[in-house]
Backbone as JSON, one array per atom type, in Angstrom:
{
  "sequence": "XXXXXXXXXXXXXXXXXXXXXXXXXXXXXXXXXXXXXXXXXXXXXXXXXXXXXXXXXXXXXXXXXXXXXXXXXXXXXXXXXXXXXXX",
  "N": [[79.23, 123.53, 83.57], [79.93, 121.56, 85.03], [77.54, 120.32, 85.0], [77.78, 119.74, 82.48], [80.08, 117.71, 82.34], [79.29, 115.47, 83.69], [77.23, 114.2, 82.41], [78.82, 114.0, 79.51], [80.6, 112.47, 81.0], [78.63, 110.53, 82.12], [77.85, 109.41, 79.45], [80.34, 107.87, 78.41], [79.81, 105.88, 80.68], [77.82, 104.5, 80.34], [78.48, 103.91, 77.27], [80.95, 101.79, 77.73], [79.93, 100.24, 79.23], [78.0, 98.88, 77.5], [79.73, 97.76, 75.63], [80.94, 95.84, 77.77], [79.68, 93.58, 78.6], [80.39, 91.66, 81.08], [80.29, 93.44, 83.16], [78.39, 95.19, 85.5], [75.31, 96.64, 85.13], [74.94, 100.98, 85.23], [73.07, 101.73, 87.05], [72.18, 99.87, 89.02], [74.25, 99.64, 90.63], [74.43, 102.02, 91.02], [72.33, 101.9, 92.77], [73.16, 99.98, 94.37], [75.01, 101.14, 95.76], [73.21, 103.21, 96.94], [71.47, 101.51, 98.96], [73.79, 100.22, 100.34], [75.19, 102.66, 101.9], [72.85, 102.84, 103.29], [71.96, 101.46, 105.16], [75.23, 101.1, 106.49], [74.64, 104.15, 107.83], [71.86, 103.65, 109.63], [73.15, 101.22, 110.55], [75.51, 103.01, 112.16], [73.37, 104.27, 113.73], [72.22, 102.88, 115.08], [74.58, 101.83, 117.03], [75.45, 104.75, 118.01], [73.35, 105.02, 119.53], [73.17, 102.85, 121.35], [75.31, 103.5, 122.96], [75.66, 106.02, 123.81], [72.68, 105.99, 124.56], [70.89, 107.79, 124.18], [68.11, 108.33, 122.04], [67.8, 110.87, 120.52], [70.32, 111.86, 120.05], [71.59, 109.83, 119.14], [70.25, 110.2, 116.19], [70.92, 112.23, 115.13], [74.25, 112.33, 115.08], [74.07, 109.91, 113.1], [72.8, 110.98, 110.85], [74.8, 113.4, 110.18], [76.84, 111.58, 109.75], [75.94, 110.42, 107.45], [76.25, 112.36, 105.25], [79.19, 112.51, 105.79], [80.43, 110.64, 105.08], [79.53, 109.84, 102.58], [80.99, 112.28, 101.29], [83.72, 111.58, 101.82], [83.72, 108.92, 100.36], [83.56, 110.15, 97.65], [86.09, 111.27, 97.21], [88.01, 109.42, 97.92], [87.33, 107.59, 96.1], [88.13, 109.44, 94.2], [91.02, 109.44, 94.12], [91.34, 106.72, 94.22], [91.15, 106.36, 91.06], [93.4, 107.22, 90.3], [95.15, 105.93, 91.21], [97.18, 103.54, 89.25], [97.9, 100.67, 89.72], [96.99, 97.95, 89.61], [95.28, 98.08, 87.45]],
  "CA": [[80.48, 122.84, 83.45], [80.03, 120.43, 86.21], [76.48, 119.39, 84.61], [78.29, 118.77, 80.81], [81.38, 116.59, 82.7], [78.53, 114.13, 84.34], [76.29, 114.36, 80.88], [79.8, 113.41, 78.9], [80.57, 110.96, 82.15], [77.51, 109.48, 81.96], [77.96, 108.63, 78.0], [81.06, 106.92, 78.41], [79.65, 104.9, 80.96], [76.4, 103.71, 79.38], [79.01, 102.94, 76.15], [81.93, 101.06, 78.28], [78.9, 98.78, 79.81], [77.46, 98.43, 75.86], [80.8, 96.68, 75.32], [81.68, 94.77, 78.47], [78.95, 92.98, 79.51], [80.38, 91.19, 82.03], [79.92, 94.33, 84.04], [77.1, 95.64, 86.13], [74.38, 98.07, 84.88], [75.43, 101.78, 86.54], [72.04, 101.97, 87.69], [72.55, 98.75, 90.2], [75.58, 99.94, 90.97], [74.15, 103.15, 92.14], [71.0, 101.39, 93.56], [73.54, 99.24, 95.69], [75.39, 102.04, 96.69], [72.38, 103.96, 98.29], [71.45, 100.62, 99.7], [74.64, 100.37, 101.14], [74.96, 103.7, 102.63], [71.62, 102.94, 104.35], [72.14, 99.56, 106.22], [76.0, 101.88, 107.42], [74.01, 105.24, 108.79], [71.61, 102.85, 110.26], [74.34, 100.78, 112.13], [76.08, 103.97, 112.67], [72.93, 104.98, 114.43], [72.39, 102.0, 116.45], [75.82, 102.02, 117.81], [75.65, 105.82, 119.1], [72.35, 105.14, 120.36], [73.75, 101.78, 122.57], [76.81, 104.2, 123.76], [74.71, 107.45, 123.82], [71.33, 106.2, 125.38], [70.15, 109.41, 123.71], [68.12, 108.31, 120.93], [68.03, 111.88, 119.37], [71.6, 112.16, 119.78], [71.83, 108.86, 117.8], [69.99, 110.09, 115.02], [71.75, 113.94, 114.78], [75.14, 110.96, 114.47], [73.65, 109.51, 111.99], [72.77, 112.37, 109.74], [75.78, 114.06, 109.41], [77.54, 110.5, 109.58], [75.31, 110.36, 106.17], [76.57, 113.06, 104.53], [80.5, 113.38, 105.84], [80.68, 109.26, 104.41], [79.63, 110.1, 100.91], [81.74, 112.49, 100.86], [85.04, 111.11, 101.87], [83.43, 108.2, 99.56], [83.8, 110.0, 96.26], [87.21, 111.43, 97.19], [88.19, 108.19, 98.62], [87.17, 106.97, 94.9], [89.18, 109.7, 92.64], [92.11, 109.05, 94.67], [91.89, 105.61, 93.62], [91.15, 106.52, 89.93], [94.39, 108.63, 89.71], [96.3, 104.94, 91.01], [97.22, 102.47, 87.73], [98.38, 99.59, 90.46], [96.1, 96.81, 89.66], [94.54, 98.45, 86.68]],
  "C": [[79.82, 121.51, 83.72], [78.64, 119.54, 85.81], [77.07, 118.67, 83.2], [79.02, 117.77, 81.66], [80.23, 115.51, 83.15], [78.05, 113.63, 82.89], [77.9, 112.91, 80.27], [80.36, 111.86, 79.59], [79.87, 109.77, 81.8], [77.66, 108.37, 80.46], [79.17, 107.47, 77.88], [80.61, 105.81, 79.38], [79.2, 103.65, 80.38], [77.39, 102.78, 78.42], [79.92, 102.01, 76.77], [80.57, 99.78, 78.78], [77.86, 97.86, 78.88], [78.74, 97.54, 75.87], [80.88, 95.83, 76.52], [80.51, 94.46, 79.3], [79.08, 92.27, 80.45], [80.31, 92.48, 83.51], [78.95, 95.27, 84.65], [77.04, 97.12, 85.69], [74.7, 99.27, 85.56], [74.37, 101.68, 87.34], [71.72, 100.99, 88.82], [73.25, 98.98, 90.76], [75.12, 100.98, 91.89], [73.07, 102.79, 93.38], [71.68, 100.72, 94.45], [74.23, 99.86, 96.73], [74.62, 102.67, 97.71], [71.66, 102.85, 99.56], [72.4, 100.67, 101.13], [74.77, 101.04, 102.16], [74.24, 103.64, 103.93], [71.69, 101.85, 105.18], [73.63, 100.7, 107.07], [75.8, 102.75, 108.12], [73.13, 104.75, 109.73], [72.69, 102.1, 111.51], [75.32, 102.09, 113.07], [75.15, 104.57, 114.23], [72.77, 104.16, 115.69], [73.24, 101.87, 117.76], [75.88, 103.21, 119.06], [74.29, 105.52, 119.92], [72.88, 103.53, 121.82], [74.88, 102.65, 123.26], [76.02, 104.9, 124.56], [73.75, 107.08, 125.61], [70.14, 107.47, 125.2], [69.77, 108.58, 122.1], [68.37, 109.48, 119.56], [69.65, 112.2, 119.09], [72.47, 110.95, 118.6], [71.39, 109.24, 116.13], [70.85, 111.76, 114.53], [73.41, 113.01, 114.82], [75.12, 110.69, 113.16], [73.48, 110.64, 110.99], [74.47, 112.86, 109.19], [76.72, 112.39, 109.37], [77.13, 110.15, 108.1], [76.42, 110.59, 105.13], [78.22, 113.0, 103.79], [81.02, 111.53, 105.21], [80.91, 109.55, 103.05], [80.65, 111.08, 100.73], [83.4, 112.32, 100.82], [84.89, 109.81, 101.02], [84.38, 108.48, 98.0], [85.06, 111.09, 96.17], [88.38, 110.64, 97.17], [88.29, 107.58, 96.73], [88.01, 107.47, 93.74], [90.56, 109.72, 93.02], [92.5, 108.05, 93.67], [92.06, 105.3, 92.21], [92.15, 106.98, 89.25], [95.48, 107.13, 89.68], [96.38, 104.09, 90.0], [97.62, 100.91, 88.45], [96.7, 98.14, 89.97], [94.81, 96.82, 88.5], [94.63, 97.6, 85.42]]
}
């Protein structure tokens, strides 16, 4: 069921991208999202290391933060998709 929705959603995204040449290619958006998340996680690890002085603690915080931020961002986007303001 979820896989079917993802496939259908991907077809819609690809079709709308082809129609709107001014928007980004979805693959570029995915690459940007991944690179930004890695930068954010490295920043969190560095700050955690400076604050705690413990590299293992910093890595632990960074790993947890990596997943929690992705989950939070997903729900943040879903909520914003329901808001009509600015569309």
